[in-house]
C-alpha positions as CSV (number, residue, x, y, z in Angstrom):
1,M,-40.6,-25.9,-37.1
2,D,-37.2,-26.0,-38.8
3,T,-37.4,-22.2,-39.4
4,Q,-38.1,-21.7,-35.7
5,R,-35.1,-23.9,-34.7
6,F,-32.9,-22.2,-37.3
7,R,-33.9,-18.7,-35.9
8,T,-33.2,-19.8,-32.3
9,T,-29.9,-21.3,-33.2
10,W,-28.9,-18.0,-34.9
11,Q,-30.1,-16.0,-32.0
12,V,-28.0,-18.1,-29.6
13,A,-25.0,-17.8,-31.9
14,I,-25.3,-14.0,-32.2
15,L,-25.7,-13.7,-28.4
16,F,-22.6,-15.8,-27.9
17,F,-20.7,-13.8,-30.4
18,L,-21.7,-10.5,-28.8
19,S,-20.9,-11.6,-25.3
20,N,-17.4,-12.7,-26.4
21,L,-16.9,-9.5,-28.3
22,L,-17.9,-7.4,-25.2
23,A,-15.7,-9.5,-22.9
24,G,-12.8,-9.2,-25.3
25,C,-13.0,-5.5,-25.8
26,G,-12.3,-4.5,-22.2
27,I,-15.8,-3.8,-20.8
28,N,-14.7,-5.5,-17.5
29,N,-11.2,-4.1,-17.3
30,I,-12.1,-1.0,-15.3
31,P,-13.8,-2.7,-12.4
32,T,-11.2,-5.4,-12.5
33,Y,-8.3,-2.9,-12.3
34,D,-10.2,-1.0,-9.6
35,E,-10.4,-4.1,-7.4
36,Q,-6.7,-4.7,-8.0
37,V,-6.0,-1.2,-6.7
38,K,-8.0,-1.9,-3.6
39,S,-6.3,-5.2,-3.1
40,A,-2.8,-3.7,-3.6
41,W,-3.7,-1.0,-1.0
42,S,-4.8,-3.6,1.5
43,Q,-1.3,-5.2,1.2
44,V,0.3,-1.8,1.8
45,E,-1.8,-1.4,5.0
46,N,-1.0,-5.0,6.0
47,Q,2.7,-4.4,5.8
48,Y,2.5,-1.1,7.7
49,Q,0.4,-2.9,10.4
50,R,3.1,-5.6,10.6
51,R,5.7,-2.9,11.2
52,A,3.5,-1.3,13.9
53,D,3.1,-4.7,15.6
54,L,6.9,-5.1,15.8
55,I,7.5,-1.7,17.5
56,P,6.2,-2.4,21.0
57,N,8.6,-5.4,21.4
58,L,11.5,-3.3,19.9
59,V,10.8,-0.4,22.3
60,E,10.6,-2.7,25.3
61,T,13.9,-4.3,24.4
62,V,15.7,-1.0,24.0
63,K,14.1,0.3,27.2
64,G,15.7,-2.6,29.1
65,F,19.2,-1.6,27.9
66,A,19.0,2.1,27.5
67,R,16.6,3.7,29.9
68,Q,18.1,7.1,29.5
69,E,16.9,7.2,25.8
70,Q,13.4,8.0,27.0
71,E,12.9,10.9,24.6
72,T,13.7,8.6,21.6
73,L,11.4,5.8,22.9
74,T,8.6,8.3,23.5
75,A,8.9,9.7,20.0
76,V,8.6,6.2,18.5
77,V,5.6,5.3,20.7
78,E,3.9,8.6,19.8
79,A,4.7,8.2,16.1
80,R,3.3,4.7,16.1
81,A,0.1,5.8,17.8
82,K,-0.4,8.5,15.2
83,A,0.4,6.2,12.3
84,T,-2.0,3.5,13.4
85,S,-4.8,6.0,14.2
86,I,-5.1,7.0,10.5
87,N,-6.8,4.4,8.4
88,I,-7.5,4.6,4.7
89,S,-10.6,2.9,3.4
90,A,-11.2,2.0,-0.3
91,A,-13.3,5.2,-0.6
92,D,-10.4,7.3,0.8
93,L,-8.1,6.2,-2.0
94,N,-9.7,9.1,-4.0
95,D,-9.0,11.7,-1.3
96,P,-5.5,13.2,-1.9
97,A,-5.5,15.0,1.5
98,K,-6.3,11.8,3.4
99,M,-3.6,9.9,1.5
100,R,-1.0,12.7,2.3
101,Q,-2.0,12.6,5.9
102,F,-1.5,8.8,6.0
103,E,1.8,9.0,4.3
104,Q,3.1,11.8,6.5
105,A,2.2,9.8,9.6
106,Q,4.1,6.8,8.2
107,S,7.1,8.9,7.3
108,Q,7.2,10.3,10.8
109,L,7.2,6.8,12.2
110,T,10.0,5.8,9.8
111,G,12.1,8.8,11.0
112,A,11.5,7.9,14.7
113,L,12.5,4.3,14.0
114,S,15.7,5.5,12.3
115,R,16.6,7.4,15.4
116,L,15.8,4.4,17.6
117,M,18.0,2.1,15.5
118,A,20.9,4.6,15.9
119,V,20.6,4.2,19.6
120,S,22.0,0.7,19.4
121,E,25.4,2.1,18.4
122,R,25.9,3.6,21.8
123,Y,25.0,0.4,23.7
124,P,27.2,-2.6,22.9
125,D,25.1,-4.9,25.1
126,L,22.0,-3.9,23.2
127,K,23.7,-4.2,19.9
128,S,24.6,-7.8,20.6
129,N,21.3,-8.8,22.3
130,Q,19.6,-11.7,20.4
131,N,16.1,-10.4,20.8
132,F,17.1,-7.0,19.5
133,L,19.0,-8.5,16.5
134,A,15.9,-10.6,15.7
135,L,13.6,-7.6,15.9
136,Q,16.0,-5.6,13.7
137,S,16.0,-8.3,11.1
138,Q,12.2,-8.5,11.2
139,L,11.9,-4.8,10.9
140,E,14.3,-4.7,8.0
141,G,12.3,-7.4,6.2
142,T,9.1,-5.5,6.9
143,E,10.6,-2.3,5.4
144,N,11.4,-4.3,2.3
145,R,7.9,-5.7,2.2
146,I,6.4,-2.1,2.5
147,A,8.5,-1.0,-0.5
148,V,7.3,-4.0,-2.6
149,A,3.7,-3.4,-1.5
150,R,3.9,0.3,-2.4
151,R,5.5,-0.6,-5.8
152,D,2.6,-3.0,-6.5
153,F,0.0,-0.4,-5.5
154,I,1.7,2.2,-7.7
155,A,1.6,-0.2,-10.7
156,A,-2.1,-1.1,-10.0
157,V,-3.1,2.6,-9.9
158,E,-1.1,3.3,-13.1
159,R,-2.9,0.4,-14.9
160,Y,-6.3,1.6,-13.7
161,N,-5.7,5.2,-14.5
162,T,-4.3,4.3,-18.0
163,E,-7.3,2.2,-18.7
164,I,-9.9,4.9,-18.1
165,R,-7.9,7.5,-20.0
166,T,-7.1,5.5,-23.1
167,F,-9.2,3.8,-25.9
168,P,-11.3,1.7,-25.5
169,G,-11.4,2.0,-21.7
170,R,-12.2,5.7,-22.0
171,I,-15.4,4.9,-23.9
172,W,-16.5,2.3,-21.3
173,H,-15.6,4.7,-18.5
174,S,-17.8,7.4,-20.0
175,L,-20.7,5.0,-20.7
176,M,-20.7,2.7,-17.7
177,Y,-18.2,3.7,-15.0
178,S,-18.3,7.5,-14.9
179,D,-18.6,7.4,-11.1
180,M,-15.1,5.8,-10.9
181,P,-12.5,8.7,-10.8
182,I,-8.8,8.8,-11.5
183,R,-6.9,7.4,-8.5
184,E,-4.3,9.3,-6.6
185,N,-0.9,7.6,-6.3
186,F,1.9,7.9,-3.8
187,S,3.9,11.0,-3.7
188,A,6.9,12.1,-1.7
189,T,5.8,13.5,1.7
190,T,9.2,14.3,3.2
191,E,12.1,16.4,2.3
192,N,14.8,14.4,0.4
193,A,12.4,11.5,0.1
194,E,14.2,10.3,-3.0
195,Q,17.1,9.4,-0.7
196,A,17.1,6.1,1.2
197,P,16.7,6.6,5.0
198,Q,19.9,6.2,7.0
199,V,18.8,3.2,9.2
200,N,21.7,1.3,10.7
201,F,21.1,-2.5,10.9
202,E,24.6,-3.5,11.7
């Protein structure tokens, strides 16, 4: 009886030791980091959606003061429609072409918004309108949030990619998670993308 109890105790101790060893050696890192990538991407989309939601109010405000700027207003509306029509699911994060398409649409919207903001310089009444100023401020804050969300996504992708390409993550990847590929990260989609866009928020 004592031998049986002793054996059971040892088996439990060995099982406990092995589970701690496996947990401590990174067996769960790859799926954990993968979920962090997906979560970070959701935040990027959330901020882009916030920007898209602000645009109709901004367009209507400008339209009230500057009806002759129809071409600029139309460009913003069309760019917003295109940007919001392209959605990236978690599965699409592995598709470089889909990611480029999404980023190009967002870049076109950024350019159209830059032109719309420049319109305010030609209309003093618009430039001092409280509603317009509030929308400008919200848009500026959203652009900052987009930058932060993109930075967090880049960091999450880097952590995930590093894990599956270095020891011991590389071993776990080949043994258990071989269906989880290297993730694509953001890349510049517009000419001179390294330069900050000239958006006037004065």
